[in-house]
N, C-alpha and C positions, 0 to 999 in steps of 0.2 A: 064212646069209642075212643080208644087210646090213639093219640097222634103218632103216626109212624115216623121213625127217625131214619132219614135217608142220607146221613152223613157219609161222605166218601173221602178216603185218604189214600193218596197214591202210594204204591209200595216203596217208592224211592224217597218219600218224605221221612224226615226224622222228627218224631214227636216225643219230647222228653217226658219222663215220668213226672207227674204233678201238673202238667198242662191240662187245662179244662176246655173241652171242646163241646159246643152246644149241638143242637139238633139241626139237621139239614145244612150242614157245613160242607163245603167242598175245599179240599186242600190238594194242590197240584204237585207235580213231580219236583223233587229236589228242594222242597221247602224245609226250613229248620224252625221248629217251634219250641221255645224254651220252657223250662219247668214252671216258671212263674206267670205264664201267659194264660189269659182267658179270652176265648173267642166265642161270642154269643151266637144265638141261632141265626140261620139263613145267611151266613157270610160266605163269600166266595174268595178264596185265596189262590191266585194263579201260581204257576210254577216258579221256582227259584226265589221265593220270598223268604226273608229272615225276620222273625219276630222273637225278641229276647226280653229279658228283664221282667219287671213287674208291670206288664202291659195288658190293658184290657181293650178289646175291639168290640164295639157295639153292634147290635143286630143289623142285618141286611147291608153290611158294609162289603165293599169289593176292593181287593188289593191286587194290583197288577204285577207282572214279573219284575224281579230284581229290586223291589222296594225293601228297605231295611228299617225296621221299627224297633225302638227300645234298647239299642246298643248304648253303651255308656256315653254320657255327654262329652262334647269336645271342649272341656274345661279343665285346665291343668290343675285346678284346685280340687277336682273330684278325687275322693279317697276311698271309694268303695261303699259309701253309705247307701242305705236303702232309699231309692227314689222310684218314681212311677211315671208311666205314660197312660193317659186315659183318652181313648178315641171313642166318640159317640156313635150314634146310629146312622145308617144309610149314607155313609161317607164313601166317596170314590177316590182312591189313592192310586195314581197312575205309575208308570214304569220309573224305576230308579229314584223314587222319593226316599228321603232320609229324615226320620223324625226321632229326636232324642228325648229322653225323660228329663225331669227337673234336676236340681242340685240343692245341696244343703244351704248354699248361699242365697237361693231363691225361695220359691214356694214348695220345693221338693217334688214337683210334678209338672208335666206338660199336659195341657188339656185342649182337646179339639172337640167342638160341639157336634151338631147333627147336620147332615145333608150338605156337606162341603165337597167341593171338587178341588183336589190338588193334582195339577197336571204334572207331566213328566219332569223329573229332576228337581222338584221343589224340595227345599231344605227348611225344616222347622227346628230351630235350636232349643236348648234347654230352657225350661220355665216359661215357655210361651203359652198364651191363652188365645184361642181362636173361637169365635162365636159360632153361629149357625148360618147356613146358606151363603158361605163365602166361596169365592173362586180365586185360586192362586194359579196363574198361568205358568207355562213352562219356565223353569229356572228361576222362579221367584225364590228369594232367600231371606229368611227371617232370623236375625241375630237373637241372642238370648234375651229373655224377659220381655219380648214384644207382646203387647196386648191388642187384640183386634176384635171389634164388635161384630154385629150381625150384618149380612148382606154387603160385605166388603169385596171389592174386586181389586186384585193386584195384577198388573200387566207382566208379561214375560221379561226375563232378564233384569228384574228390579230387586235390588237389595234394600232391606229395611234394617236400620241401625238398632243396636241393643237398646232396650228400655223405651222404645218409641211406642206410643199409643195411637191407634187408628179407630176413629169413631164409627158408629153404625152408618151404613149406606155410603161410605166413602169409596172413591175410586182413585187408584194410583196408576198412572200411565206406565206403559212398558218402557224399559230401558231408562227408568228414572233411578235416582238414588235418594232415598228418604232418610233424613237424619233428625227430623222434628215431628211433633205430634200433628195429626190431621183431624180436625173436629168432624162431627157427624155431617154427612151429606155433601162433603166437599170433594172436588176433583183437584188432584195435585199432579204436577208433571215437571220434569227437568232434572238436571244434575248440577247443583242440589235442587231437589223438588220444592216447588212453591205452589201455593193454592192458586188455581187458575179460574175457578168458578164453582158452581154447584152441580152436583150429579142429579140433574132433574130427570134423567131417564129412570133412575132408580126411585126417585121421589114420587114420580107419577104412578108407580106401581104400589106405593105404600100409603100415599096421602091424598086428600081432596085438593082441588085447585085452590081453595081458600087457605088451607094449611100451607101449601107450597108458597103462595104469595106472602103469607106471614113470615115464613122462615127466610125467604129471600130478602124481605125488607129488614129483618133482624140482622142478617149478615151484612147488609149494606151499612147499617148504622154502626156495626162493630168494626168493619174493615175500612170504612171511608174516612174515619176521623184520625187526626194526628195524636189524639190522646192515647195513653197506654191502654193496651187491649184488655188487660185484666181489670183496670178501672172501669172501662166501658161495660165489661161483662157484669161486674158487680152492680153498676147502675141499672142495667137491664133487669136484673133479678129484683132489685128494690122496686122497680116500676111494675113488674109483672111476677109477683112472688108465687103465683099459683098456676102459671102457664107451663105445661109440660115441656114444650119445645124450648122455651127460654131456659128452664132449669137444666134440661139435658145438654144444651149447647154451651150455655154460659158456665155451668159447673165443670164441664170438660175443659174449658179454657182456664178456669181458675185453678184446676188441679194439675194442669200441665207442668211437667218438670223440665222438659227439653225445649219448650217454646213452640210457637205456632209460626210456620213459614209463610208470611203474607207480604204482599207488596202494598204499601199505602196507596189509597186512591180507589179502593173498591174492587169488586169482583168483575171479571170478564164474563158477563152473563149472556 
């Protein structure tokens, strides 16, 4: 039996020729969908949404009124080159969000994974990469080239500086200003934001008690010493070359370009 296509498009919506619309998609009043856009099956696009450029929206995603996706990046170096925005599956993008594609000076595309929640007025700038299961609260702002892992929470009114990396399971408090990299499973807060402790709420959902204790002790060894952090991270890898948590956390530290915002003396745990 052939699956029925129940796509509905409001009469006031503008769908440019060349746009690809999947099955069971709802597009509300006064939306504008550009010719390079692909919307996969089972998406719901509320009224007054604009999606332009080379933009792909994954299956079962929901986009709320006045969101703007795929308009040219806010980068004065942009000169009309072909760039892309790729949004994965089952994402929720709330009112007035703005998400830009990549640039030739970056990776040429902005990538958002699966099952993320972007609350109202979130801005994701050019060349950003967001993983899966992340929550960006109202008015969170990502500068260009930000990379974010999986299960990251960013509080409301928090800006993240260009080129910052945020590791898996990290949490950035609301009304903070993040200018440096945050390793996996850390909590950061303040203006400028510094690491305050571990995000054990998230860790308890992902790991066993034994793994949480191991990670906590690893961070204490890294952050309590007066020795250079990258030197300590290299030593931990040499001692535990096959441990997945040591490799994940210490390689993140070693690869950091903007530095890690820590206060010597350990974590507030």
